[in-house]
C-alpha positions as CSV (number, residue, x, y, z in Angstrom):
1,M,11.6,23.5,2.5
2,R,9.4,26.7,2.7
3,A,11.0,28.0,-0.5
4,L,10.2,24.8,-2.3
5,L,6.5,24.9,-1.2
6,I,6.2,28.6,-2.3
7,L,7.8,27.8,-5.7
8,L,5.4,24.9,-6.3
9,L,2.4,27.1,-5.4
10,L,3.5,29.8,-7.8
11,L,4.0,27.3,-10.6
12,S,0.5,25.9,-10.0
13,G,-0.9,29.4,-10.4
14,V,0.7,30.6,-13.6
15,L,0.5,27.5,-15.9
16,S,-1.3,27.8,-19.2
17,V,-5.1,27.7,-19.7
18,A,-7.1,24.8,-20.9
19,G,-10.5,23.5,-19.5
20,Q,-11.6,20.0,-18.9
21,A,-12.4,18.1,-22.1
22,L,-15.9,16.8,-22.6
23,I,-16.4,13.6,-24.6
24,T,-20.0,12.8,-25.7
25,G,-21.5,10.3,-28.0
26,K,-23.6,7.2,-28.5
27,V,-23.0,3.5,-28.6
28,K,-25.0,1.5,-31.2
29,D,-25.2,-1.9,-32.6
30,K,-24.8,-2.6,-36.4
31,N,-28.6,-2.1,-36.9
32,G,-28.6,1.3,-35.2
33,G,-30.1,0.1,-31.9
34,A,-28.9,1.6,-28.7
35,I,-26.5,-0.4,-26.5
36,A,-27.0,0.3,-22.8
37,G,-24.4,-0.4,-20.1
38,A,-21.4,-0.2,-22.3
39,S,-18.1,0.8,-20.6
40,I,-16.4,3.8,-22.1
41,F,-13.0,4.9,-20.7
42,I,-9.7,6.4,-21.5
43,K,-6.9,3.9,-21.4
44,D,-4.3,4.3,-18.6
45,S,-6.5,6.6,-16.6
46,Y,-9.4,6.4,-14.1
47,D,-11.7,8.4,-16.3
48,G,-14.7,6.3,-17.4
49,T,-18.5,6.1,-17.7
50,T,-21.2,3.9,-19.0
51,S,-23.8,4.4,-21.7
52,S,-27.5,5.1,-20.8
53,D,-30.6,3.2,-21.9
54,S,-30.5,5.4,-25.1
55,G,-26.9,4.5,-25.7
56,A,-25.7,8.0,-25.0
57,F,-22.7,8.8,-22.8
58,R,-21.0,11.8,-21.4
59,L,-17.4,11.7,-20.1
60,Q,-15.6,14.7,-18.6
61,T,-11.8,14.3,-18.3
62,T,-8.7,16.2,-17.3
63,M,-6.6,14.3,-19.7
64,E,-5.1,16.2,-22.7
65,G,-3.4,15.6,-26.0
66,K,-3.6,12.3,-27.8
67,Q,-5.6,9.7,-25.9
68,M,-7.0,6.3,-26.6
69,L,-10.8,5.9,-26.0
70,T,-12.1,2.4,-25.5
71,V,-15.6,1.0,-25.5
72,Q,-16.4,-2.5,-24.2
73,C,-19.7,-4.4,-23.8
74,M,-20.3,-8.1,-23.1
75,G,-21.1,-10.0,-26.3
76,Y,-19.6,-7.3,-28.5
77,K,-16.1,-6.7,-29.9
78,A,-14.2,-3.9,-28.1
79,V,-13.5,-0.8,-30.1
80,D,-10.6,1.7,-29.7
81,T,-10.4,5.1,-31.2
82,A,-7.7,7.7,-31.0
83,L,-8.7,11.3,-29.9
84,D,-6.7,14.5,-29.8
85,L,-8.2,16.3,-26.8
86,S,-5.9,19.3,-27.3
87,K,-8.5,20.4,-29.9
88,G,-11.2,20.6,-27.3
89,N,-14.4,18.6,-26.8
90,A,-15.2,15.6,-28.9
91,D,-18.3,13.8,-30.0
92,V,-18.0,10.2,-31.1
93,T,-20.4,7.5,-32.2
94,F,-19.4,3.9,-31.7
95,V,-20.9,1.0,-33.7
96,L,-20.3,-2.4,-32.0
97,H,-20.5,-5.8,-33.7
98,E,-21.7,-8.9,-31.9
99,T,-19.4,-11.8,-31.7
100,Q,-19.8,-15.3,-30.2
101,A,-16.0,-15.9,-30.2
102,E,-14.9,-12.7,-28.3
103,L,-15.9,-11.6,-24.8
104,A,-14.7,-8.7,-22.7
105,P,-10.9,-8.6,-22.3
106,I,-9.6,-11.1,-19.8
107,V,-7.4,-9.8,-16.9
108,I,-4.7,-11.8,-15.2
109,T,-5.5,-11.8,-11.5
110,A,-3.2,-14.2,-9.9
111,G,-1.6,-12.5,-6.8
112,S,-3.2,-9.1,-7.5
113,F,-6.4,-7.8,-5.9
114,D,-7.7,-5.8,-8.8
115,A,-11.3,-7.1,-8.4
116,S,-12.6,-5.1,-11.3
117,D,-12.1,-4.2,-15.0
118,E,-8.9,-2.6,-16.3
119,R,-10.0,1.0,-15.9
120,K,-10.6,0.4,-12.2
121,A,-7.8,-2.0,-11.3
122,V,-7.8,-1.2,-7.6
123,A,-8.5,-3.4,-4.6
124,L,-9.6,-0.5,-2.4
125,K,-10.8,3.0,-3.2
126,P,-10.2,5.9,-0.8
127,M,-13.7,5.6,0.7
128,D,-13.2,1.8,1.2
129,I,-10.2,2.7,3.4
130,V,-11.7,5.5,5.5
131,T,-14.9,3.6,6.1
132,T,-13.3,0.4,7.3
133,A,-13.9,0.3,11.0
134,S,-10.7,-1.3,12.1
135,A,-8.4,0.8,9.9
136,G,-8.9,4.2,11.5
137,G,-8.4,5.8,8.0
138,D,-5.0,4.1,7.6
139,I,-4.1,2.6,4.2
140,Y,-2.2,-0.3,5.7
141,G,-4.9,-0.9,8.3
142,A,-7.4,-1.4,5.6
143,L,-5.1,-3.6,3.5
144,S,-4.6,-5.8,6.6
145,T,-8.2,-7.0,6.3
146,L,-7.5,-8.6,2.9
147,P,-6.4,-12.2,2.6
148,G,-2.7,-13.0,2.6
149,T,-2.0,-10.5,5.4
150,Q,-1.3,-11.1,9.1
151,T,-2.7,-9.4,12.2
152,V,0.5,-7.9,13.8
153,G,-1.1,-5.3,16.1
154,E,2.1,-4.3,17.9
155,T,3.7,-2.9,14.6
156,G,0.7,-1.8,12.5
157,K,2.7,-2.9,9.4
158,L,2.0,-5.3,6.5
159,F,3.2,-8.9,6.9
160,V,2.3,-10.9,3.8
161,R,2.4,-14.7,3.3
162,G,5.2,-15.5,5.6
163,G,7.2,-12.4,4.8
164,D,8.5,-9.9,7.3
165,E,7.4,-6.2,7.1
166,Y,10.4,-5.2,5.1
167,E,9.4,-7.6,2.3
168,A,6.2,-5.5,1.5
169,K,7.1,-2.3,-0.5
170,T,5.0,0.7,-1.3
171,F,5.1,2.6,-4.6
172,I,3.5,5.9,-5.4
173,D,2.9,6.4,-9.2
174,G,5.5,3.7,-9.8
175,L,8.2,5.3,-7.5
176,Q,9.3,3.4,-4.4
177,V,8.8,4.9,-1.0
178,E,11.7,4.1,1.3
179,S,9.8,4.9,4.6
180,P,6.1,4.6,4.1
181,Y,5.3,4.4,7.9
182,L,5.5,7.0,10.6
183,N,8.3,5.9,12.9
184,R,7.3,4.6,16.3
185,L,9.1,3.3,19.4
186,D,9.0,-0.5,19.8
187,G,5.7,-1.9,20.7
188,I,3.7,1.2,19.5
189,P,1.8,0.5,16.2
190,A,2.8,2.6,13.3
191,R,0.5,4.3,10.7
192,G,1.1,5.1,7.1
193,R,2.5,8.6,6.3
194,F,0.0,9.3,3.6
195,S,-3.7,10.1,3.6
196,P,-5.8,7.7,1.5
197,M,-7.6,10.7,0.1
198,L,-4.4,11.6,-1.9
199,F,-4.9,8.6,-4.1
200,S,-7.5,7.5,-6.6
201,G,-7.0,3.9,-5.7
202,T,-4.7,1.3,-4.1
203,M,-3.8,-2.0,-5.8
204,F,-2.5,-4.7,-3.5
205,S,-0.5,-7.6,-4.9
206,T,0.4,-10.5,-2.6
207,G,2.8,-12.1,-5.1
208,G,3.6,-12.7,-8.7
209,Y,3.6,-9.0,-9.6
210,S,4.9,-7.3,-12.7
211,S,8.6,-7.2,-13.6
212,E,8.2,-3.4,-13.4
213,Y,8.6,-3.6,-9.6
214,G,11.6,-4.9,-7.8
215,Q,13.3,-5.1,-4.3
216,A,10.2,-6.6,-2.8
217,L,10.2,-10.3,-1.8
218,S,6.5,-10.7,-0.8
219,A,4.1,-7.9,-1.8
220,V,3.6,-4.5,-3.3
221,A,1.1,-1.8,-2.5
222,L,0.6,0.4,-5.6
223,L,-0.8,3.9,-4.9
224,K,-1.9,6.2,-7.7
225,T,-2.3,9.9,-6.9
226,D,-5.5,11.5,-8.0
227,G,-5.9,13.5,-11.1
228,M,-7.3,17.0,-11.6
229,P,-9.8,17.8,-8.8
230,A,-13.4,18.7,-9.8
231,A,-13.5,22.0,-8.0
232,S,-11.8,24.2,-5.4
233,K,-12.7,23.6,-1.8
234,T,-11.5,23.9,1.8
235,N,-11.7,21.2,4.4
236,V,-11.3,21.6,8.2
237,N,-11.1,18.4,10.3
238,L,-11.3,18.5,14.1
239,Y,-10.1,15.3,15.9
240,S,-10.1,14.2,19.5
241,L,-6.3,13.8,18.8
242,G,-5.7,17.0,16.9
243,F,-6.8,18.9,13.8
244,G,-6.2,19.1,10.1
245,V,-6.9,21.7,7.4
246,S,-6.6,21.3,3.6
247,Q,-7.3,23.5,0.6
248,T,-7.9,22.5,-3.0
249,K,-7.4,25.2,-5.6
250,K,-8.3,24.4,-9.2
251,F,-7.1,26.6,-12.1
252,D,-7.8,26.1,-15.8
253,S,-4.9,23.7,-16.5
254,S,-3.5,23.1,-13.0
255,A,-4.4,22.6,-9.4
256,Y,-2.9,22.2,-6.0
257,I,-4.0,20.5,-2.8
258,A,-2.2,21.7,0.4
259,A,-2.8,20.0,3.7
260,L,-1.5,20.4,7.3
261,D,-2.3,18.0,10.1
262,Y,-1.3,18.0,13.8
263,S,-1.9,15.2,16.3
264,N,-1.0,15.0,20.0
265,L,-1.9,11.9,21.9
266,G,-1.0,13.5,25.3
267,P,-4.5,14.8,26.2
268,Y,-6.1,11.5,25.0
269,F,-3.7,9.4,27.2
270,N,-4.6,11.6,30.2
271,V,-8.2,10.4,29.7
272,V,-7.7,6.8,28.5
273,K,-4.9,5.4,30.6
274,Q,-2.1,3.5,28.9
275,S,0.1,0.7,30.1
276,T,3.2,2.6,28.9
277,D,4.8,5.3,31.1
278,W,4.8,8.1,28.7
279,V,7.0,11.2,29.3
280,K,6.0,12.7,25.9
281,A,3.1,11.1,24.1
282,P,3.5,10.7,20.3
283,Q,3.2,14.1,18.6
284,T,3.1,14.4,14.8
285,I,3.1,17.3,12.4
286,S,2.4,16.4,8.7
287,A,2.3,18.7,5.7
288,T,1.6,17.7,2.1
289,L,1.4,19.6,-1.2
290,D,0.1,17.9,-4.3
291,V,0.5,19.9,-7.5
292,I,-1.2,18.7,-10.7
293,N,-0.5,20.3,-14.1
294,K,-1.6,19.7,-17.7
295,P,1.3,20.8,-19.9
296,R,0.4,22.4,-23.2
297,W,1.9,19.5,-25.2
298,G,-0.5,17.0,-23.4
299,G,-0.4,14.5,-20.7
300,L,-0.5,15.0,-17.0
301,S,2.3,16.0,-14.5
302,K,1.9,15.4,-10.8
303,T,4.2,16.5,-8.0
304,L,3.8,15.4,-4.4
305,V,5.7,16.9,-1.4
306,S,5.2,15.3,2.0
307,Y,6.9,16.2,5.3
308,N,6.5,14.5,8.7
309,D,7.8,15.5,12.1
310,D,7.2,12.8,14.7
311,R,8.5,12.8,18.3
312,S,7.9,10.9,21.6
313,S,9.6,9.7,24.8
314,L,8.8,7.1,27.5
315,N,10.2,5.4,30.5
316,Y,11.2,2.1,28.9
317,P,11.2,-1.1,31.0
318,Y,14.7,-2.1,30.0
319,Y,15.2,-5.3,31.9
320,G,18.8,-6.2,32.9
321,Y,19.9,-2.5,32.7
322,S,21.2,-0.4,35.6
323,S,17.6,0.6,36.5
324,P,14.2,-0.9,35.9
325,N,13.2,2.0,33.6
326,V,15.3,4.2,31.4
327,L,14.3,7.2,29.4
328,L,13.9,6.4,25.7
329,T,13.2,9.3,23.2
330,L,12.7,9.3,19.5
331,L,12.7,12.2,17.0
332,N,11.9,11.4,13.3
333,H,12.0,13.8,10.3
334,N,10.9,12.5,6.9
335,L,10.7,14.3,3.6
336,F,9.4,12.7,0.4
337,V,9.2,14.4,-2.9
338,K,8.2,12.9,-6.2
339,N,7.2,14.0,-9.7
340,S,5.6,11.8,-12.3
341,Y,4.4,12.5,-15.8
342,M,2.2,10.4,-18.1
343,G,1.4,11.1,-21.7
344,Y,1.3,9.6,-25.2
345,L,3.9,9.6,-27.9
346,A,3.2,8.9,-31.5
347,G,0.9,6.0,-32.3
348,R,-0.1,3.7,-29.5
349,T,2.9,4.3,-27.2
350,S,2.5,5.9,-23.8
351,I,5.4,7.2,-21.6
352,Q,5.6,7.6,-17.9
353,T,8.5,9.3,-16.2
354,G,9.3,9.6,-12.5
355,L,11.7,11.4,-10.2
356,G,11.7,10.6,-6.4
357,F,13.7,11.8,-3.4
358,S,13.4,11.0,0.3
359,L,15.2,11.9,3.4
360,D,14.6,10.0,6.7
361,R,16.3,11.0,9.9
362,N,16.0,9.3,13.3
363,D,17.4,10.5,16.6
364,L,17.1,7.8,19.3
365,N,18.3,8.4,22.9
366,L,18.4,5.5,25.3
367,D,19.8,6.8,28.7
368,S,23.4,7.8,27.9
369,M,23.5,6.2,24.4
370,K,22.6,8.2,21.4
371,I,21.9,6.7,18.0
372,K,21.4,9.0,14.9
373,D,20.7,7.5,11.5
374,K,20.0,9.2,8.2
375,L,18.8,7.7,5.0
376,V,18.9,9.6,1.7
377,S,17.6,8.0,-1.4
378,G,16.8,9.1,-5.0
379,Q,15.2,7.4,-8.0
380,I,14.8,8.0,-11.7
381,K,12.3,5.9,-13.6
382,L,11.3,5.7,-17.3
383,T,8.5,3.4,-18.6
384,F,7.1,2.9,-22.0
385,V,4.0,1.0,-23.0
386,T,3.2,0.1,-26.6
387,D,-0.2,-1.4,-27.5
388,F,-0.3,-3.3,-30.7
389,A,-3.9,-3.3,-31.8
390,G,-5.2,-4.5,-28.5
391,K,-3.7,-8.0,-28.9
392,V,-0.2,-7.4,-27.6
393,K,1.0,-4.9,-25.1
394,L,4.7,-4.4,-24.5
395,S,6.0,-2.6,-21.3
396,Y,9.7,-1.7,-20.9
397,G,11.9,0.7,-19.1
398,G,14.3,1.0,-16.2
399,D,15.1,2.5,-12.8
400,L,18.2,4.1,-11.3
401,F,18.5,4.3,-7.5
402,F,20.9,6.3,-5.3
403,K,21.0,5.4,-1.6
404,S,23.1,6.6,1.3
405,F,22.7,5.4,4.9
406,M,24.7,6.6,7.9
407,E,24.3,5.6,11.6
408,R,26.3,7.3,14.4
409,I,26.4,5.7,17.8
410,T,27.6,7.9,20.7
411,L,28.5,6.4,24.1
412,P,30.1,8.2,27.1
413,K,33.6,7.0,26.1
414,Q,33.1,5.8,22.5
415,D,31.8,7.0,19.2
416,S,31.3,4.9,16.0
417,S,29.9,5.4,12.5
418,L,28.4,2.8,10.3
419,P,27.9,4.0,6.7
420,Y,26.5,2.2,3.6
421,R,26.1,3.6,0.1
422,D,24.7,2.0,-3.0
423,V,23.9,2.7,-6.6
424,Q,21.4,0.3,-8.2
425,H,20.1,0.1,-11.7
426,A,17.4,-2.1,-13.1
427,V,15.8,-2.7,-16.5
428,F,12.7,-4.6,-17.2
429,V,10.6,-5.8,-20.2
430,E,7.2,-7.5,-20.2
431,M,4.8,-8.6,-22.9
432,E,1.1,-9.4,-22.5
433,Y,-0.5,-11.3,-25.3
434,K,-4.2,-11.8,-25.7
435,V,-4.1,-15.1,-27.4
436,S,-7.9,-15.2,-27.6
437,S,-10.9,-13.9,-25.7
438,R,-10.4,-16.8,-23.3
439,L,-6.6,-16.9,-22.9
440,A,-4.1,-14.2,-21.9
441,L,-0.3,-14.7,-21.3
442,R,2.2,-12.3,-19.7
443,A,5.9,-12.9,-19.6
444,G,8.7,-10.6,-18.5
445,A,12.1,-10.3,-16.9
446,R,13.8,-7.8,-14.6
447,E,17.6,-7.3,-14.3
448,E,19.0,-5.6,-11.2
449,Y,22.6,-4.7,-10.3
450,S,23.7,-3.4,-6.9
451,A,27.1,-1.7,-6.8
452,G,27.1,-1.7,-3.0
453,I,27.3,-5.4,-2.8
454,G,28.4,-6.2,-6.3
455,Q,25.5,-8.4,-7.3
456,L,23.7,-8.8,-10.6
457,R,20.4,-10.7,-10.7
458,V,17.9,-11.6,-13.4
459,M,14.3,-12.4,-12.5
460,P,11.9,-14.2,-14.9
461,R,8.2,-13.7,-14.3
462,I,5.4,-15.5,-16.1
463,S,1.6,-15.4,-15.6
464,A,-1.5,-16.5,-17.5
465,A,-5.3,-16.4,-17.3
466,F,-7.9,-18.6,-18.9
467,R,-11.6,-17.8,-19.0
468,L,-13.9,-20.6,-17.9
469,S,-17.2,-18.8,-18.5
470,D,-18.5,-15.3,-18.9
471,N,-18.1,-14.7,-15.1
472,S,-15.2,-17.0,-14.1
473,Q,-11.6,-17.6,-14.8
474,V,-8.4,-19.2,-13.5
475,S,-5.0,-17.5,-13.3
476,A,-1.5,-18.7,-12.6
477,A,1.7,-17.0,-11.9
478,F,5.4,-17.8,-11.4
479,G,8.2,-15.4,-10.6
480,S,11.6,-14.9,-9.0
481,F,12.1,-12.0,-6.7
482,Y,15.3,-10.6,-5.1
483,Q,15.7,-8.0,-2.3
484,N,18.9,-6.6,-0.8
485,P,19.4,-7.2,2.9
486,V,18.1,-4.4,5.2
487,Y,20.4,-1.6,6.3
488,A,20.7,-3.1,9.8
489,Y,22.9,-5.7,8.2
490,L,24.5,-3.8,5.4
491,K,25.8,-1.1,7.7
492,I,27.9,-3.9,9.3
493,T,29.0,-5.8,6.2
494,D,28.6,-5.4,2.5
495,K,29.6,-9.1,1.8
496,L,26.0,-10.3,1.9
497,R,24.0,-11.5,-1.1
498,P,20.4,-10.5,-2.0
499,E,17.7,-12.6,-0.4
500,E,15.5,-14.6,-2.9
501,A,11.9,-15.7,-3.0
502,V,10.2,-17.8,-5.7
503,H,6.4,-17.5,-6.0
504,F,4.0,-20.1,-7.4
505,I,0.3,-19.0,-7.5
506,L,-2.9,-20.5,-8.7
507,N,-6.1,-18.5,-8.6
508,Y,-9.8,-19.0,-9.3
509,Q,-12.2,-16.0,-9.6
510,Y,-15.9,-15.6,-10.1
511,K,-17.5,-12.2,-10.5
512,I,-21.1,-11.2,-11.3
513,K,-23.2,-8.2,-10.5
514,D,-21.2,-6.6,-7.7
515,R,-20.3,-9.9,-6.2
516,L,-16.8,-11.3,-6.2
517,F,-15.5,-14.6,-5.0
518,R,-11.8,-15.7,-5.3
519,I,-9.7,-18.5,-3.9
520,E,-6.0,-18.6,-4.3
521,G,-3.4,-21.2,-3.5
522,F,0.3,-20.3,-3.2
523,Y,3.8,-21.6,-2.5
524,K,6.8,-19.5,-1.8
525,S,10.3,-20.7,-1.3
526,Y,13.1,-18.6,0.3
527,R,16.8,-18.9,-0.2
528,D,19.9,-16.9,0.9
529,L,18.1,-15.4,3.9
530,V,20.4,-13.5,6.3
531,T,21.6,-15.3,9.4
532,Y,23.6,-14.0,12.4
533,K,24.7,-15.3,15.8
534,I,23.6,-12.4,18.0
535,I,21.2,-9.6,17.2
536,N,23.0,-6.3,16.5
537,D,26.3,-8.1,16.5
538,P,29.0,-5.7,15.2
539,N,31.3,-8.4,13.9
540,P,30.9,-8.7,10.1
541,A,32.1,-12.3,10.1
542,D,29.0,-13.4,12.1
543,Y,26.7,-12.5,9.1
544,D,25.9,-14.8,6.2
545,N,23.3,-16.0,3.8
546,N,22.7,-19.4,5.2
547,G,18.9,-19.0,5.8
548,H,16.1,-20.6,3.9
549,G,12.3,-21.3,4.4
550,Y,8.9,-21.6,2.8
551,A,5.4,-20.3,3.0
552,R,2.3,-22.1,1.6
553,G,-1.4,-21.7,2.0
554,I,-4.8,-20.7,0.7
555,D,-6.5,-17.3,0.6
556,V,-10.3,-16.9,0.2
557,F,-12.1,-13.6,-0.5
558,Y,-15.7,-12.7,-1.0
559,R,-17.1,-9.3,-1.5
560,D,-20.8,-8.4,-2.0
561,S,-22.2,-4.9,-2.5
562,R,-25.5,-6.0,-4.0
563,S,-27.3,-8.5,-1.8
564,I,-28.0,-5.9,1.0
565,K,-29.6,-2.6,0.1
566,N,-27.2,0.2,0.7
567,G,-24.8,-2.4,2.2
568,D,-21.4,-3.7,1.4
569,F,-19.3,-6.4,3.0
570,W,-16.3,-8.6,2.5
571,L,-15.0,-11.8,4.0
572,S,-11.4,-12.8,3.9
573,Y,-9.7,-15.9,5.2
574,S,-6.1,-17.0,5.1
575,L,-4.6,-20.4,5.9
576,L,-0.8,-20.2,6.3
577,D,1.9,-22.7,6.8
578,T,5.4,-21.2,7.0
579,K,8.8,-21.9,8.5
580,K,12.1,-20.2,8.2
581,L,15.7,-20.6,9.4
582,Y,17.0,-17.0,9.4
583,Q,18.3,-14.2,11.7
584,D,19.4,-15.9,15.0
585,Y,16.9,-18.8,14.9
586,L,18.0,-22.0,16.6
587,K,16.3,-24.1,14.0
588,E,13.7,-23.8,11.2
589,A,10.4,-22.6,12.8
590,T,7.4,-20.5,12.2
591,P,8.4,-16.9,12.8
592,K,6.7,-15.1,15.8
593,F,4.6,-12.8,13.6
594,F,2.6,-15.5,11.9
595,S,-0.6,-17.4,12.8
596,T,-2.1,-20.3,10.9
597,H,-5.6,-18.8,10.6
598,N,-6.6,-15.2,9.9
599,F,-10.2,-14.2,9.3
600,H,-11.9,-10.8,8.7
601,L,-15.5,-9.7,8.2
602,V,-15.9,-6.0,7.1
603,Y,-19.4,-4.7,6.9
604,K,-20.7,-1.3,5.9
605,Q,-24.2,0.1,5.9
606,W,-25.6,3.4,4.7
607,F,-29.0,4.5,6.2
608,A,-30.3,7.0,3.7
609,S,-33.4,8.0,5.8
610,I,-31.2,9.3,8.6
611,K,-28.1,10.1,6.6
612,S,-25.9,7.8,8.7
613,F,-23.2,5.3,8.1
614,L,-22.3,2.3,10.2
615,G,-19.2,0.2,9.8
616,L,-18.2,-3.0,11.6
617,T,-15.0,-5.1,11.4
618,F,-14.5,-8.4,13.1
619,S,-11.0,-9.9,13.1
620,Y,-9.8,-13.3,14.4
621,A,-6.3,-14.8,14.3
622,S,-5.1,-18.0,15.8
623,G,-2.3,-18.0,18.3
624,R,1.2,-16.9,17.3
625,P,4.5,-18.6,18.2
626,F,6.6,-17.2,21.0
627,Y,10.0,-18.2,22.5
628,D,10.3,-19.5,26.0
629,P,14.1,-19.6,26.8
630,N,13.4,-21.8,29.8
631,K,12.7,-24.7,27.4
632,P,15.3,-26.7,25.5
633,A,16.4,-25.6,22.1
634,Y,14.4,-28.3,20.2
635,Q,11.2,-26.6,21.5
636,F,12.3,-23.2,20.0
637,L,9.1,-21.2,19.1
638,S,6.9,-24.1,19.9
639,D,4.5,-22.3,22.2
640,R,1.4,-20.3,21.1
641,T,-0.4,-17.2,22.3
642,K,-4.1,-17.3,22.8
643,P,-6.1,-16.3,19.7
644,Y,-6.5,-12.6,18.7
645,V,-10.1,-11.3,18.7
646,D,-11.3,-7.8,17.8
647,L,-14.6,-6.2,17.0
648,S,-14.4,-2.6,15.9
649,M,-17.1,-0.1,15.0
650,N,-17.4,3.3,13.4
651,Y,-20.4,5.6,12.9
652,S,-20.9,8.8,11.0
653,Y,-23.8,11.2,10.7
654,D,-24.4,13.9,8.2
655,L,-25.2,17.2,9.9
656,S,-25.6,19.3,6.8
657,K,-29.4,19.8,7.2
658,F,-28.6,21.6,10.5
659,T,-25.4,23.5,9.5
660,K,-26.3,24.3,5.9
661,I,-22.8,23.4,4.9
662,P,-21.3,19.9,4.5
663,V,-20.5,18.8,8.1
664,T,-20.0,15.1,9.2
665,F,-19.7,13.8,12.7
666,Y,-17.5,10.6,13.0
667,T,-16.7,8.3,15.8
668,S,-15.0,4.9,16.2
669,V,-14.0,2.4,18.8
670,S,-11.8,-0.7,18.6
671,N,-12.1,-3.9,20.5
672,I,-15.7,-3.3,21.7
673,L,-15.8,-6.7,23.4
674,G,-12.7,-5.8,25.5
675,H,-10.8,-9.0,24.6
676,E,-7.4,-9.2,26.2
677,N,-5.1,-9.6,23.2
678,I,-1.5,-10.8,23.6
679,Y,0.8,-10.5,20.6
680,G,3.7,-12.4,22.1
681,Y,6.2,-12.3,24.9
682,N,9.5,-10.6,25.7
683,N,11.8,-12.3,28.2
684,A,14.1,-11.1,31.0
685,Y,16.5,-13.0,33.1
686,N,15.5,-13.2,36.8
687,T,18.6,-13.2,38.9
688,T,16.7,-14.5,41.9
689,S,15.1,-17.6,40.3
690,H,17.8,-17.9,37.7
691,T,15.1,-18.4,35.0
692,Y,13.6,-16.2,32.4
693,D,10.4,-14.2,33.1
694,L,7.9,-13.9,30.2
695,I,6.5,-10.4,29.7
696,P,3.4,-10.2,27.6
697,I,3.3,-7.8,24.6
698,M,-0.1,-6.2,24.7
699,P,-1.9,-3.1,23.3
700,Q,-1.3,0.1,25.3
701,S,-5.0,0.0,26.3
702,K,-7.9,-2.4,25.6
703,R,-9.8,0.0,23.4
704,F,-9.0,3.0,21.2
705,Y,-11.5,5.8,20.8
706,L,-11.7,8.5,18.1
707,A,-14.2,11.3,17.5
708,A,-14.0,13.8,14.7
709,I,-15.9,16.5,12.8
710,F,-15.3,17.0,9.1
711,I,-16.2,20.4,7.6
712,S,-16.2,21.2,3.9
713,L,-16.3,24.9,2.9
């Protein structure tokens, strides 16, 4: 590991020289008049700007080689021009022609929260995430405030539109991340492994997504790592839970960002008492290295190395065991490495390549039983995009996955091993056709083959958008999605089929002057869900694909960063009706993770006069189903918890005028109102009353506090 880090650091320091390219110019109409507010951006990048009142623009970019520069303005035809940035700076004058028949390009939005134009196709930027009060700087915590998601506080993971957490997948620069969350013991909410500041944006799709992405039944979170940094810097972060340090070093044609973080919840738990009897509170060491390089032939190469060491132990209330509490310990090691390259070939064809590798190891000890599992996976990906004069865009490519899973269970008088290996390949093709300025169509298909279970699947996906006015449009999407069963089942039997979900989505969106309103209806049908008789049953014959279900509902979203001076807020509401017959369910029922109503209000305010920031998040979720085994089978999962209510706040203050260097003080607190939230109930058989006791699943404490100081050098 250390040798790899040193090698990457050396590579980042010796790569060839080339500065940032500067593109300047003007945007005029056919009569020579200046056009203000035009959008100028490099395709397939996040580099963009707008023209001033005089029509002038100035765009600095880290992109190299052959690039496509686009200019758009409402009421004018869009113009593309090819540039060769390897020759240095460029000066371009654009002449736009008015048209009544053509508006700005239409974007298909059904299922995807892109909430902006094509050069900023992200739902949440890094600052959106770190300033969301309830998120605590966690990517998935911030995404959970968007419609379509569920409040599942005991796991901290994404549950989308009736789908379990394994149905939502994470991709970094197009490469799948096998283990995106820090591993935690049951009942302890997990966080994402990656800092949001590594990424230029996060796009979140709750269904109907591109055929480029597979093995995800419900949702995808698409993270794009940042490009070349603007300058070298060092950051020191001091938390009430630990510390972090990062260094950004920029060279002429390369850069690296190295970060180390350490957190230990032990001292915090000594002050804020927890309901869990901790022997060793969660302790995490995280290290990342991000290397960015501009090869001499053009394009951009990005390598990310991430390592996490996470360990904890507690006295677990294991009801029915030999003693009321048993020692439960967990040690997790995770390594994720990826390299991606994006550049242009001849003409209007771009290429993106990717290599990914991950290693995830867990050592779990429960009294005298030891469970060790190891997951090794690799991915090779190749994608091409050809743009035919702006009217037709063709995307095509493929993936190759290698996966090896091994679980070893050790008991005092018995050892067993449960292996699973698989090689998967996938190819995809997708065409987007701008029929007119008001109509866009996208059609594609994805083919996947899994050697481990011997299954071949073809998934058609179709979507369309129609512009109703300059500011509004409707979109629709249909798609078939398959996902292999989780390793907990495949380690026991390889005779299972992939699970399937079919999505139907209809969306209306209205966007004007930093205000966005969207409402989306959806229906999702499930087939071939895995069923079994007893959880963790080692008998392969007890597993089958007899499950089915559905999810339907309405999602509403409104964001406004204009109406309140220096303020920004969004409202999200989800109405969900879902039922499944899967796992060991006695009948078709609403799974225990899902509530009918979910509402979030996220508000952020900057006070320029005192250089302070205030954030508030209010969350509400109606009661979730829980199982009372004292009731007859026909009442399975018929009871409901009381509603979930949370008001969280964060506050930051800029201390720079006192320290003379950039220093920010930050603090946050969750559940200010102290509401007693119950996520559900476990049950244990009472040998005295011969009934089952219901044990509430609750947060470890009513509130969570965090204080930090961020220093930039």
